[in-house]
All heavy atoms as TSV, in Angstrom:
chain	resi	resn	atom	element	x	y	z
A	1	MET	N	N	27.120	57.585	-5.179
A	1	MET	CA	C	26.438	57.301	-3.930
A	1	MET	C	C	25.038	56.804	-4.273
A	1	MET	O	O	24.316	57.432	-5.029
A	1	MET	CB	C	26.386	58.578	-3.093
A	1	MET	CG	C	25.736	58.370	-1.769
A	1	MET	SD	S	25.688	59.857	-0.720
A	1	MET	CE	C	27.391	60.026	-0.288
A	2	ASN	N	N	24.680	55.688	-3.697
A	2	ASN	CA	C	23.358	55.157	-4.019
A	2	ASN	C	C	22.269	55.863	-3.213
A	2	ASN	O	O	22.538	56.632	-2.298
A	2	ASN	CB	C	23.314	53.633	-3.837
A	2	ASN	CG	C	23.454	53.205	-2.396
A	2	ASN	OD1	O	23.109	53.945	-1.486
A	2	ASN	ND2	N	23.964	52.016	-2.179
A	3	LEU	N	N	21.040	55.608	-3.584
A	3	LEU	CA	C	19.906	56.314	-2.997
A	3	LEU	C	C	19.778	56.052	-1.505
A	3	LEU	O	O	19.467	56.964	-0.738
A	3	LEU	CB	C	18.633	55.882	-3.734
A	3	LEU	CG	C	17.387	56.694	-3.473
A	3	LEU	CD1	C	17.610	58.152	-3.840
A	3	LEU	CD2	C	16.227	56.136	-4.276
A	4	TRP	N	N	20.047	54.824	-1.047
A	4	TRP	CA	C	19.914	54.485	0.370
A	4	TRP	C	C	20.883	55.301	1.201
A	4	TRP	O	O	20.519	55.849	2.236
A	4	TRP	CB	C	20.162	52.995	0.574
A	4	TRP	CG	C	19.925	52.582	1.996
A	4	TRP	CD1	C	18.740	52.274	2.566
A	4	TRP	CD2	C	20.910	52.454	3.011
A	4	TRP	NE1	N	18.910	51.972	3.884
A	4	TRP	CE2	C	20.240	52.065	4.184
A	4	TRP	CE3	C	22.279	52.628	3.066
A	4	TRP	CZ2	C	20.903	51.871	5.385
A	4	TRP	CZ3	C	22.947	52.422	4.251
A	4	TRP	CH2	C	22.252	52.041	5.399
A	5	LYS	N	N	22.125	55.392	0.757
A	5	LYS	CA	C	23.119	56.169	1.500
A	5	LYS	C	C	22.720	57.639	1.519
A	5	LYS	O	O	22.889	58.321	2.521
A	5	LYS	CB	C	24.507	56.010	0.890
A	5	LYS	CG	C	25.160	54.698	1.208
A	5	LYS	CD	C	26.571	54.671	0.672
A	5	LYS	CE	C	27.248	53.359	0.979
A	5	LYS	NZ	N	28.605	53.316	0.430
A	6	SER	N	N	22.208	58.129	0.418
A	6	SER	CA	C	21.798	59.526	0.332
A	6	SER	C	C	20.686	59.820	1.340
A	6	SER	O	O	20.742	60.815	2.058
A	6	SER	CB	C	21.321	59.850	-1.082
A	6	SER	OG	O	20.833	61.158	-1.152
A	7	HIS	N	N	19.700	58.937	1.420
A	7	HIS	CA	C	18.594	59.144	2.361
A	7	HIS	C	C	19.068	59.007	3.795
A	7	HIS	O	O	18.608	59.749	4.667
A	7	HIS	CB	C	17.460	58.167	2.075
A	7	HIS	CG	C	16.656	58.563	0.874
A	7	HIS	ND1	N	15.492	57.953	0.527
A	7	HIS	CD2	C	16.833	59.501	-0.071
A	7	HIS	CE1	C	14.997	58.501	-0.557
A	7	HIS	NE2	N	15.806	59.439	-0.939
A	8	SER	N	N	19.977	58.092	4.046
A	8	SER	CA	C	20.506	57.920	5.399
A	8	SER	C	C	21.270	59.164	5.831
A	8	SER	O	O	21.124	59.635	6.963
A	8	SER	CB	C	21.429	56.706	5.463
A	8	SER	OG	O	20.704	55.530	5.216
A	9	LEU	N	N	22.072	59.695	4.935
A	9	LEU	CA	C	22.824	60.903	5.264
A	9	LEU	C	C	21.889	62.085	5.477
A	9	LEU	O	O	22.117	62.903	6.379
A	9	LEU	CB	C	23.842	61.211	4.171
A	9	LEU	CG	C	25.044	60.266	4.095
A	9	LEU	CD1	C	25.935	60.609	2.914
A	9	LEU	CD2	C	25.838	60.312	5.394
A	10	MET	N	N	20.856	62.179	4.663
A	10	MET	CA	C	19.882	63.265	4.827
A	10	MET	C	C	19.179	63.139	6.185
A	10	MET	O	O	18.981	64.128	6.870
A	10	MET	CB	C	18.847	63.233	3.703
A	10	MET	CG	C	19.403	63.525	2.344
A	10	MET	SD	S	19.215	65.206	1.846
A	10	MET	CE	C	17.498	65.287	1.496
A	11	PHE	N	N	18.838	61.907	6.573
A	11	PHE	CA	C	18.193	61.689	7.862
A	11	PHE	C	C	19.121	62.103	9.000
A	11	PHE	O	O	18.715	62.810	9.913
A	11	PHE	CB	C	17.791	60.215	8.023
A	11	PHE	CG	C	17.289	59.900	9.400
A	11	PHE	CD1	C	15.999	60.258	9.773
A	11	PHE	CD2	C	18.108	59.272	10.325
A	11	PHE	CE1	C	15.537	59.980	11.041
A	11	PHE	CE2	C	17.652	58.998	11.598
A	11	PHE	CZ	C	16.363	59.352	11.963
A	12	LEU	N	N	20.381	61.657	8.931
A	12	LEU	CA	C	21.341	62.011	9.983
A	12	LEU	C	C	21.575	63.513	10.042
A	12	LEU	O	O	21.686	64.096	11.124
A	12	LEU	CB	C	22.657	61.265	9.764
A	12	LEU	CG	C	22.616	59.766	10.022
A	12	LEU	CD1	C	23.946	59.124	9.642
A	12	LEU	CD2	C	22.283	59.487	11.477
A	13	PHE	N	N	21.661	64.154	8.899
A	13	PHE	CA	C	21.833	65.597	8.850
A	13	PHE	C	C	20.635	66.297	9.488
A	13	PHE	O	O	20.789	67.195	10.322
A	13	PHE	CB	C	22.016	66.047	7.393
A	13	PHE	CG	C	22.266	67.507	7.245
A	13	PHE	CD1	C	23.485	68.056	7.603
A	13	PHE	CD2	C	21.280	68.339	6.744
A	13	PHE	CE1	C	23.719	69.414	7.474
A	13	PHE	CE2	C	21.503	69.693	6.606
A	13	PHE	CZ	C	22.722	70.238	6.971
A	14	GLY	N	N	19.429	65.881	9.125
A	14	GLY	CA	C	18.215	66.463	9.700
A	14	GLY	C	C	18.117	66.214	11.190
A	14	GLY	O	O	17.721	67.100	11.958
A	15	PHE	N	N	18.509	65.022	11.613
A	15	PHE	CA	C	18.502	64.687	13.034
A	15	PHE	C	C	19.460	65.600	13.792
A	15	PHE	O	O	19.131	66.120	14.858
A	15	PHE	CB	C	18.902	63.216	13.229
A	15	PHE	CG	C	18.813	62.747	14.639
A	15	PHE	CD1	C	17.603	62.369	15.185
A	15	PHE	CD2	C	19.952	62.691	15.426
A	15	PHE	CE1	C	17.517	61.936	16.493
A	15	PHE	CE2	C	19.885	62.270	16.742
A	15	PHE	CZ	C	18.653	61.884	17.277
A	16	GLY	N	N	20.642	65.808	13.240
A	16	GLY	CA	C	21.633	66.678	13.878
A	16	GLY	C	C	21.152	68.115	13.973
A	16	GLY	O	O	21.319	68.777	15.005
A	17	ILE	N	N	20.546	68.613	12.904
A	17	ILE	CA	C	20.009	69.979	12.911
A	17	ILE	C	C	18.911	70.099	13.968
A	17	ILE	O	O	18.873	71.061	14.743
A	17	ILE	CB	C	19.463	70.357	11.518
A	17	ILE	CG1	C	20.584	70.420	10.488
A	17	ILE	CG2	C	18.689	71.664	11.558
A	17	ILE	CD1	C	21.525	71.573	10.670
A	18	GLY	N	N	18.026	69.125	14.020
A	18	GLY	CA	C	16.942	69.145	15.007
A	18	GLY	C	C	17.469	69.110	16.430
A	18	GLY	O	O	16.995	69.847	17.304
A	19	ALA	N	N	18.458	68.253	16.686
A	19	ALA	CA	C	19.022	68.159	18.034
A	19	ALA	C	C	19.703	69.474	18.414
A	19	ALA	O	O	19.581	69.942	19.555
A	19	ALA	CB	C	20.017	67.001	18.106
A	20	GLY	N	N	20.409	70.068	17.460
A	20	GLY	CA	C	21.072	71.347	17.733
A	20	GLY	C	C	20.071	72.450	18.044
A	20	GLY	O	O	20.272	73.245	18.969
A	21	LEU	N	N	18.991	72.497	17.278
A	21	LEU	CA	C	17.959	73.502	17.542
A	21	LEU	C	C	17.292	73.266	18.892
A	21	LEU	O	O	17.025	74.219	19.633
A	21	LEU	CB	C	16.916	73.491	16.428
A	21	LEU	CG	C	17.367	74.107	15.110
A	21	LEU	CD1	C	16.313	73.877	14.029
A	21	LEU	CD2	C	17.648	75.584	15.277
A	22	MET	N	N	17.034	72.016	19.224
A	22	MET	CA	C	16.456	71.699	20.528
A	22	MET	C	C	17.381	72.172	21.643
A	22	MET	O	O	16.942	72.741	22.640
A	22	MET	CB	C	16.240	70.191	20.656
A	22	MET	CG	C	14.813	69.781	20.667
A	22	MET	SD	S	14.542	67.998	20.778
A	22	MET	CE	C	15.752	67.409	21.897
A	23	PHE	N	N	18.664	71.944	21.463
A	23	PHE	CA	C	19.659	72.318	22.460
A	23	PHE	C	C	19.672	73.838	22.656
A	23	PHE	O	O	19.711	74.333	23.780
A	23	PHE	CB	C	21.042	71.826	21.994
A	23	PHE	CG	C	22.145	72.050	22.970
A	23	PHE	CD1	C	22.268	71.267	24.102
A	23	PHE	CD2	C	23.083	73.041	22.745
A	23	PHE	CE1	C	23.303	71.468	24.998
A	23	PHE	CE2	C	24.119	73.247	23.629
A	23	PHE	CZ	C	24.228	72.466	24.763
A	24	LEU	N	N	19.639	74.593	21.550
A	24	LEU	CA	C	19.727	76.050	21.641
A	24	LEU	C	C	18.407	76.722	21.999
A	24	LEU	O	O	18.398	77.813	22.564
A	24	LEU	CB	C	20.251	76.621	20.323
A	24	LEU	CG	C	21.706	76.306	20.011
A	24	LEU	CD1	C	22.058	76.805	18.619
A	24	LEU	CD2	C	22.631	76.896	21.053
A	25	LEU	N	N	17.287	76.105	21.659
A	25	LEU	CA	C	15.980	76.723	21.898
A	25	LEU	C	C	15.281	76.176	23.143
A	25	LEU	O	O	14.100	76.447	23.357
A	25	LEU	CB	C	15.091	76.544	20.661
A	25	LEU	CG	C	15.638	77.186	19.379
A	25	LEU	CD1	C	14.732	76.859	18.201
A	25	LEU	CD2	C	15.809	78.678	19.540
A	26	ASP	N	N	16.011	75.444	23.959
A	26	ASP	CA	C	15.473	74.902	25.203
A	26	ASP	C	C	14.952	76.052	26.066
A	26	ASP	O	O	15.650	77.028	26.300
A	26	ASP	CB	C	16.592	74.155	25.936
A	26	ASP	CG	C	16.193	73.663	27.307
A	26	ASP	OD1	O	14.989	73.466	27.541
A	26	ASP	OD2	O	17.094	73.467	28.150
A	27	PRO	N	N	13.689	75.978	26.540
A	27	PRO	CA	C	13.120	77.092	27.312
A	27	PRO	C	C	13.828	77.344	28.646
A	27	PRO	O	O	13.825	78.456	29.149
A	27	PRO	CB	C	11.674	76.696	27.548
A	27	PRO	CG	C	11.454	75.384	26.935
A	27	PRO	CD	C	12.721	74.922	26.299
A	28	GLU	N	N	14.455	76.320	29.209
A	28	GLU	CA	C	15.074	76.488	30.526
A	28	GLU	C	C	16.520	76.975	30.439
A	28	GLU	O	O	16.912	77.869	31.173
A	28	GLU	CB	C	15.006	75.173	31.302
A	28	GLU	CG	C	13.589	74.794	31.686
A	28	GLU	CD	C	13.550	73.479	32.434
A	28	GLU	OE1	O	14.588	73.066	32.971
A	28	GLU	OE2	O	12.466	72.870	32.467
A	29	ARG	N	N	17.312	76.374	29.591
A	29	ARG	CA	C	18.744	76.700	29.553
A	29	ARG	C	C	19.199	77.271	28.204
A	29	ARG	O	O	20.366	77.600	28.036
A	29	ARG	CB	C	19.568	75.451	29.851
A	29	ARG	CG	C	19.214	74.765	31.138
A	29	ARG	CD	C	20.169	74.970	32.267
A	29	ARG	NE	N	21.551	74.807	31.863
A	29	ARG	CZ	C	22.528	75.570	32.344
A	29	ARG	NH1	N	22.276	76.487	33.209
A	29	ARG	NH2	N	23.759	75.371	31.949
A	30	GLY	N	N	18.286	77.389	27.256
A	30	GLY	CA	C	18.643	77.835	25.921
A	30	GLY	C	C	19.249	79.226	25.880
A	30	GLY	O	O	20.211	79.486	25.153
A	31	ARG	N	N	18.712	80.153	26.671
A	31	ARG	CA	C	19.230	81.524	26.683
A	31	ARG	C	C	20.696	81.539	27.111
A	31	ARG	O	O	21.526	82.207	26.504
A	31	ARG	CB	C	18.395	82.399	27.608
A	31	ARG	CG	C	18.884	83.835	27.644
A	31	ARG	CD	C	17.971	84.693	28.444
A	31	ARG	NE	N	16.717	84.804	27.696
A	31	ARG	CZ	C	15.682	85.496	28.082
A	31	ARG	NH1	N	15.706	86.157	29.220
A	31	ARG	NH2	N	14.586	85.549	27.353
A	32	HIS	N	N	21.005	80.780	28.161
A	32	HIS	CA	C	22.394	80.713	28.643
A	32	HIS	C	C	23.302	80.079	27.589
A	32	HIS	O	O	24.404	80.567	27.330
A	32	HIS	CB	C	22.458	79.922	29.952
A	32	HIS	CG	C	23.845	79.684	30.432
A	32	HIS	ND1	N	24.630	80.684	30.954
A	32	HIS	CD2	C	24.612	78.561	30.445
A	32	HIS	CE1	C	25.807	80.181	31.269
A	32	HIS	NE2	N	25.816	78.901	30.975
A	33	ARG	N	N	22.842	79.008	26.975
A	33	ARG	CA	C	23.637	78.320	25.960
A	33	ARG	C	C	23.901	79.237	24.768
A	33	ARG	O	O	25.009	79.262	24.226
A	33	ARG	CB	C	22.934	77.058	25.493
A	33	ARG	CG	C	22.897	75.983	26.548
A	33	ARG	CD	C	22.106	74.792	26.079
A	33	ARG	NE	N	22.063	73.770	27.110
A	33	ARG	CZ	C	21.063	72.959	27.302
A	33	ARG	NH1	N	19.996	73.016	26.535
A	33	ARG	NH2	N	21.101	72.058	28.266
A	34	ARG	N	N	22.891	79.999	24.356
A	34	ARG	CA	C	23.081	80.929	23.233
A	34	ARG	C	C	24.068	82.024	23.604
A	34	ARG	O	O	24.902	82.430	22.793
A	34	ARG	CB	C	21.734	81.534	22.810
A	34	ARG	CG	C	20.828	80.544	22.102
A	34	ARG	CD	C	19.606	81.200	21.503
A	34	ARG	NE	N	18.771	81.908	22.475
A	34	ARG	CZ	C	17.805	81.358	23.203
A	34	ARG	NH1	N	17.533	80.063	23.056
A	34	ARG	NH2	N	17.095	82.075	24.039
A	35	ALA	N	N	24.009	82.502	24.852
A	35	ALA	CA	C	24.942	83.542	25.299
A	35	ALA	C	C	26.376	83.009	25.302
A	35	ALA	O	O	27.299	83.693	24.847
A	35	ALA	CB	C	24.560	84.041	26.693
A	36	VAL	N	N	26.549	81.791	25.793
A	36	VAL	CA	C	27.887	81.185	25.797
A	36	VAL	C	C	28.383	80.995	24.371
A	36	VAL	O	O	29.541	81.316	24.050
A	36	VAL	CB	C	27.878	79.839	26.571
A	36	VAL	CG1	C	29.168	79.073	26.352
A	36	VAL	CG2	C	27.630	80.078	28.046
A	37	LEU	N	N	27.514	80.505	23.504
A	37	LEU	CA	C	27.886	80.309	22.100
A	37	LEU	C	C	28.257	81.639	21.446
A	37	LEU	O	O	29.243	81.736	20.719
A	37	LEU	CB	C	26.731	79.650	21.341
A	37	LEU	CG	C	26.952	79.396	19.859
A	37	LEU	CD1	C	28.109	78.417	19.653
A	37	LEU	CD2	C	25.683	78.864	19.231
A	38	ARG	N	N	27.475	82.685	21.730
A	38	ARG	CA	C	27.750	84.011	21.175
A	38	ARG	C	C	29.112	84.523	21.659
A	38	ARG	O	O	29.913	85.031	20.878
A	38	ARG	CB	C	26.640	84.978	21.566
A	38	ARG	CG	C	26.751	86.350	20.989
A	38	ARG	CD	C	25.524	87.223	21.262
A	38	ARG	NE	N	24.872	87.013	22.550
A	38	ARG	CZ	C	23.709	86.376	22.722
A	38	ARG	NH1	N	23.070	85.879	21.687
A	38	ARG	NH2	N	23.188	86.232	23.922
A	39	GLU	N	N	29.407	84.384	22.964
A	39	GLU	CA	C	30.680	84.840	23.518
A	39	GLU	C	C	31.857	84.090	22.893
A	39	GLU	O	O	32.875	84.693	22.544
A	39	GLU	CB	C	30.700	84.659	25.033
A	39	GLU	CG	C	29.784	85.621	25.773
A	39	GLU	CD	C	29.671	85.282	27.243
A	39	GLU	OE1	O	30.445	84.442	27.749
A	39	GLU	OE2	O	28.794	85.865	27.901
A	40	LYS	N	N	31.716	82.790	22.759
A	40	LYS	CA	C	32.780	81.991	22.163
A	40	LYS	C	C	32.982	82.353	20.695
A	40	LYS	O	O	34.116	82.418	20.215
A	40	LYS	CB	C	32.491	80.503	22.310
A	40	LYS	CG	C	32.675	80.003	23.716
A	40	LYS	CD	C	32.495	78.505	23.802
A	40	LYS	CE	C	32.743	78.030	25.226
A	40	LYS	NZ	N	32.846	76.586	25.314
A	41	THR	N	N	31.894	82.590	19.987
A	41	THR	CA	C	31.984	82.943	18.573
A	41	THR	C	C	32.678	84.287	18.406
A	41	THR	O	O	33.588	84.432	17.578
A	41	THR	CB	C	30.587	82.986	17.936
A	41	THR	OG1	O	29.978	81.702	18.080
A	41	THR	CG2	C	30.653	83.347	16.469
A	42	VAL	N	N	32.275	85.276	19.207
A	42	VAL	CA	C	32.897	86.601	19.125
A	42	VAL	C	C	34.375	86.509	19.489
A	42	VAL	O	O	35.234	87.095	18.811
A	42	VAL	CB	C	32.153	87.611	20.036
A	42	VAL	CG1	C	32.937	88.895	20.187
A	42	VAL	CG2	C	30.773	87.897	19.485
A	43	GLY	N	N	34.699	85.764	20.537
A	43	GLY	CA	C	36.095	85.596	20.933
A	43	GLY	C	C	36.927	84.944	19.844
A	43	GLY	O	O	38.053	85.366	19.562
A	44	THR	N	N	36.372	83.919	19.215
A	44	THR	CA	C	37.081	83.224	18.142
A	44	THR	C	C	37.283	84.137	16.944
A	44	THR	O	O	38.365	84.169	16.347
A	44	THR	CB	C	36.317	81.958	17.722
A	44	THR	OG1	O	36.200	81.097	18.853
A	44	THR	CG2	C	37.023	81.235	16.598
A	45	LEU	N	N	36.258	84.912	16.590
A	45	LEU	CA	C	36.384	85.843	15.468
A	45	LEU	C	C	37.428	86.918	15.752
A	45	LEU	O	O	38.201	87.295	14.868
A	45	LEU	CB	C	35.032	86.474	15.144
A	45	LEU	CG	C	33.997	85.536	14.536
A	45	LEU	CD1	C	32.658	86.241	14.388
A	45	LEU	CD2	C	34.476	84.987	13.199
A	46	GLU	N	N	37.471	87.408	16.994
A	46	GLU	CA	C	38.491	88.396	17.360
A	46	GLU	C	C	39.889	87.789	17.278
A	46	GLU	O	O	40.831	88.433	16.813
A	46	GLU	CB	C	38.227	88.937	18.760
A	46	GLU	CG	C	37.038	89.866	18.838
A	46	GLU	CD	C	36.703	90.295	20.248
A	46	GLU	OE1	O	37.317	89.789	21.219
A	46	GLU	OE2	O	35.796	91.140	20.401
A	47	GLU	N	N	40.015	86.545	17.727
A	47	GLU	CA	C	41.307	85.863	17.659
A	47	GLU	C	C	41.750	85.672	16.206
A	47	GLU	O	O	42.916	85.893	15.868
A	47	GLU	CB	C	41.203	84.510	18.369
A	47	GLU	CG	C	42.523	83.794	18.496
A	47	GLU	CD	C	42.395	82.499	19.276
A	47	GLU	OE1	O	41.470	82.382	20.114
A	47	GLU	OE2	O	43.217	81.605	19.036
A	48	ILE	N	N	40.825	85.290	15.351
A	48	ILE	CA	C	41.132	85.123	13.927
A	48	ILE	C	C	41.564	86.456	13.330
A	48	ILE	O	O	42.537	86.531	12.574
A	48	ILE	CB	C	39.921	84.542	13.172
A	48	ILE	CG1	C	39.710	83.086	13.569
A	48	ILE	CG2	C	40.089	84.674	11.665
A	48	ILE	CD1	C	38.414	82.481	13.071
A	49	GLU	N	N	40.841	87.519	13.683
A	49	GLU	CA	C	41.178	88.851	13.174
A	49	GLU	C	C	42.582	89.262	13.621
A	49	GLU	O	O	43.370	89.782	12.826
A	49	GLU	CB	C	40.147	89.865	13.673
A	49	GLU	CG	C	40.345	91.255	13.127
A	49	GLU	CD	C	39.282	92.228	13.630
A	49	GLU	OE1	O	38.326	91.787	14.298
A	49	GLU	OE2	O	39.424	93.419	13.349
A	50	ASN	N	N	42.909	89.020	14.891
A	50	ASN	CA	C	44.235	89.364	15.402
A	50	ASN	C	C	45.327	88.559	14.702
A	50	ASN	O	O	46.373	89.110	14.333
A	50	ASN	CB	C	44.304	89.144	16.915
A	50	ASN	CG	C	43.457	90.138	17.679
A	50	ASN	OD1	O	43.138	91.212	17.183
A	50	ASN	ND2	N	43.069	89.773	18.883
A	51	LYS	N	N	45.103	87.271	14.529
A	51	LYS	CA	C	46.091	86.425	13.851
A	51	LYS	C	C	46.273	86.845	12.399
A	51	LYS	O	O	47.393	86.850	11.880
A	51	LYS	CB	C	45.700	84.943	13.928
A	51	LYS	CG	C	45.715	84.374	15.313
A	51	LYS	CD	C	47.121	84.315	15.859
A	51	LYS	CE	C	47.098	83.688	17.241
A	51	LYS	NZ	N	48.413	83.679	17.865
A	52	ALA	N	N	45.171	87.196	11.734
A	52	ALA	CA	C	45.261	87.647	10.345
A	52	ALA	C	C	46.056	88.946	10.259
A	52	ALA	O	O	46.876	89.124	9.352
A	52	ALA	CB	C	43.867	87.833	9.757
A	53	ALA	N	N	45.831	89.860	11.208
A	53	ALA	CA	C	46.575	91.125	11.224
A	53	ALA	C	C	48.065	90.873	11.478
A	53	ALA	O	O	48.924	91.489	10.833
A	53	ALA	CB	C	46.005	92.062	12.284
A	54	GLU	N	N	48.379	89.962	12.398
A	54	GLU	CA	C	49.779	89.616	12.669
A	54	GLU	C	C	50.430	89.020	11.426
A	54	GLU	O	O	51.566	89.364	11.079
A	54	GLU	CB	C	49.877	88.600	13.810
A	54	GLU	CG	C	49.594	89.154	15.172
A	54	GLU	CD	C	49.620	88.061	16.236
A	54	GLU	OE1	O	50.205	86.972	15.993
A	54	GLU	OE2	O	49.051	88.287	17.309
A	55	THR	N	N	49.727	88.134	10.760
A	55	THR	CA	C	50.259	87.496	9.555
A	55	THR	C	C	50.476	88.531	8.458
A	55	THR	O	O	51.519	88.531	7.798
A	55	THR	CB	C	49.305	86.395	9.073
A	55	THR	OG1	O	49.143	85.435	10.122
A	55	THR	CG2	C	49.819	85.708	7.830
A	56	ALA	N	N	49.510	89.412	8.269
A	56	ALA	CA	C	49.641	90.453	7.244
A	56	ALA	C	C	50.825	91.356	7.550
A	56	ALA	O	O	51.600	91.713	6.655
A	56	ALA	CB	C	48.354	91.262	7.145
A	57	SER	N	N	50.981	91.710	8.807
A	57	SER	CA	C	52.103	92.559	9.203
A	57	SER	C	C	53.427	91.848	8.931
A	57	SER	O	O	54.380	92.453	8.423
A	57	SER	CB	C	51.990	92.895	10.690
A	57	SER	OG	O	53.110	93.616	11.119
A	58	GLY	N	N	53.500	90.571	9.235
A	58	GLY	CA	C	54.716	89.800	8.975
A	58	GLY	C	C	55.031	89.714	7.493
A	58	GLY	O	O	56.188	89.835	7.079
A	59	VAL	N	N	53.999	89.537	6.686
A	59	VAL	CA	C	54.191	89.458	5.231
A	59	VAL	C	C	54.712	90.793	4.708
A	59	VAL	O	O	55.631	90.845	3.879
A	59	VAL	CB	C	52.882	89.044	4.525
A	59	VAL	CG1	C	52.980	89.237	3.028
A	59	VAL	CG2	C	52.543	87.602	4.857
A	60	VAL	N	N	54.136	91.896	5.194
A	60	VAL	CA	C	54.581	93.226	4.760
A	60	VAL	C	C	56.042	93.440	5.152
A	60	VAL	O	O	56.850	93.930	4.348
A	60	VAL	CB	C	53.671	94.327	5.355
A	60	VAL	CG1	C	54.279	95.705	5.169
A	60	VAL	CG2	C	52.289	94.263	4.733
A	61	LYS	N	N	56.401	93.077	6.366
A	61	LYS	CA	C	57.789	93.243	6.822
A	61	LYS	C	C	58.748	92.405	5.979
A	61	LYS	O	O	59.825	92.865	5.602
A	61	LYS	CB	C	57.916	92.865	8.298
A	61	LYS	CG	C	57.287	93.879	9.216
A	61	LYS	CD	C	57.390	93.436	10.663
A	61	LYS	CE	C	56.676	94.431	11.562
A	61	LYS	NZ	N	56.686	94.012	12.968
A	62	ARG	N	N	58.364	91.173	5.660
A	62	ARG	CA	C	59.227	90.327	4.833
A	62	ARG	C	C	59.363	90.892	3.421
A	62	ARG	O	O	60.444	90.876	2.839
A	62	ARG	CB	C	58.674	88.903	4.771
A	62	ARG	CG	C	58.860	88.154	6.060
A	62	ARG	CD	C	58.429	86.692	5.921
A	62	ARG	NE	N	58.329	86.072	7.213
A	62	ARG	CZ	C	57.222	85.927	7.909
A	62	ARG	NH1	N	56.078	86.343	7.421
A	62	ARG	NH2	N	57.230	85.351	9.083
A	63	ALA	N	N	58.259	91.398	2.878
A	63	ALA	CA	C	58.296	91.989	1.534
A	63	ALA	C	C	59.200	93.211	1.514
A	63	ALA	O	O	59.987	93.403	0.574
A	63	ALA	CB	C	56.893	92.354	1.078
A	64	ARG	N	N	59.120	94.046	2.529
A	64	ARG	CA	C	60.005	95.225	2.604
A	64	ARG	C	C	61.459	94.789	2.711
A	64	ARG	O	O	62.333	95.386	2.086
A	64	ARG	CB	C	59.617	96.098	3.792
A	64	ARG	CG	C	58.354	96.871	3.555
A	64	ARG	CD	C	58.037	97.781	4.715
A	64	ARG	NE	N	56.787	98.487	4.471
A	64	ARG	CZ	C	55.996	98.943	5.409
A	64	ARG	NH1	N	56.305	98.782	6.685
A	64	ARG	NH2	N	54.880	99.575	5.097
A	65	GLY	N	N	61.696	93.755	3.520
A	65	GLY	CA	C	63.064	93.245	3.648
A	65	GLY	C	C	63.593	92.719	2.321
A	65	GLY	O	O	64.746	92.975	1.960
A	66	LEU	N	N	62.771	92.002	1.584
A	66	LEU	CA	C	63.186	91.498	0.272
A	66	LEU	C	C	63.444	92.645	-0.697
A	66	LEU	O	O	64.400	92.605	-1.493
A	66	LEU	CB	C	62.127	90.563	-0.304
A	66	LEU	CG	C	62.028	89.180	0.339
A	66	LEU	CD1	C	60.824	88.440	-0.200
A	66	LEU	CD2	C	63.291	88.394	0.110
A	67	ALA	N	N	62.631	93.701	-0.627
A	67	ALA	CA	C	62.822	94.856	-1.503
A	67	ALA	C	C	64.147	95.548	-1.190
A	67	ALA	O	O	64.893	95.947	-2.094
A	67	ALA	CB	C	61.661	95.831	-1.367
A	68	VAL	N	N	64.452	95.677	0.096
A	68	VAL	CA	C	65.727	96.289	0.497
A	68	VAL	C	C	66.899	95.433	-0.008
A	68	VAL	O	O	67.886	95.967	-0.561
A	68	VAL	CB	C	65.778	96.482	2.027
A	68	VAL	CG1	C	67.178	96.822	2.488
A	68	VAL	CG2	C	64.785	97.543	2.457
A	69	GLU	N	N	66.811	94.142	0.172
A	69	GLU	CA	C	67.873	93.250	-0.297
A	69	GLU	C	C	68.029	93.320	-1.821
A	69	GLU	O	O	69.157	93.309	-2.332
A	69	GLU	CB	C	67.598	91.813	0.130
A	69	GLU	CG	C	67.800	91.566	1.610
A	69	GLU	CD	C	67.543	90.127	1.976
A	69	GLU	OE1	O	67.614	89.226	1.097
A	69	GLU	OE2	O	67.249	89.879	3.160
A	70	ALA	N	N	66.920	93.414	-2.524
A	70	ALA	CA	C	66.975	93.487	-3.993
A	70	ALA	C	C	67.633	94.791	-4.426
A	70	ALA	O	O	68.443	94.797	-5.351
A	70	ALA	CB	C	65.569	93.393	-4.579
A	71	ARG	N	N	67.332	95.902	-3.742
A	71	ARG	CA	C	67.964	97.180	-4.074
A	71	ARG	C	C	69.474	97.125	-3.814
A	71	ARG	O	O	70.256	97.680	-4.566
A	71	ARG	CB	C	67.326	98.312	-3.277
A	71	ARG	CG	C	66.065	98.822	-3.932
A	71	ARG	CD	C	65.567	100.101	-3.255
A	71	ARG	NE	N	64.189	99.845	-2.868
A	71	ARG	CZ	C	63.702	99.945	-1.641
A	71	ARG	NH1	N	64.470	100.329	-0.655
A	71	ARG	NH2	N	62.453	99.661	-1.396
A	72	ARG	N	N	69.844	96.501	-2.716
A	72	ARG	CA	C	71.271	96.391	-2.379
A	72	ARG	C	C	72.017	95.528	-3.407
A	72	ARG	O	O	73.189	95.764	-3.678
A	72	ARG	CB	C	71.444	95.782	-0.996
A	72	ARG	CG	C	71.110	96.733	0.109
A	72	ARG	CD	C	71.417	96.086	1.448
A	72	ARG	NE	N	70.929	96.946	2.521
A	72	ARG	CZ	C	70.671	96.537	3.744
A	72	ARG	NH1	N	70.842	95.263	4.048
A	72	ARG	NH2	N	70.241	97.375	4.655
A	73	ALA	N	N	71.328	94.534	-3.922
A	73	ALA	CA	C	71.978	93.635	-4.893
A	73	ALA	C	C	72.235	94.321	-6.218
A	73	ALA	O	O	73.105	93.910	-6.982
A	73	ALA	CB	C	71.115	92.404	-5.103
A	74	LEU	N	N	71.502	95.374	-6.522
A	74	LEU	CA	C	71.671	96.095	-7.802
A	74	LEU	C	C	72.799	97.015	-7.697
A	74	LEU	O	O	73.610	97.548	-7.647
A	74	LEU	CB	C	70.409	96.860	-8.182
A	74	LEU	CG	C	69.191	95.990	-8.475
A	74	LEU	CD1	C	67.985	96.889	-8.759
A	74	LEU	CD2	C	69.428	95.080	-9.654
């Protein structure tokens, strides 16, 4: 990557960070936006946790089933 592209990407990255901070730190609506973002983040994390638990449970059940089948085959 040449130097011009690197500086352009750095500028765009900095611009995006600045716009995001402006959006979240807005004195009029920033508090509401942060609350909505917090609620969505917590909800998403809970959903990920639930899906991970479901997946782990499924893996354990499949492993037990394979162990039972292996014992029967002996």
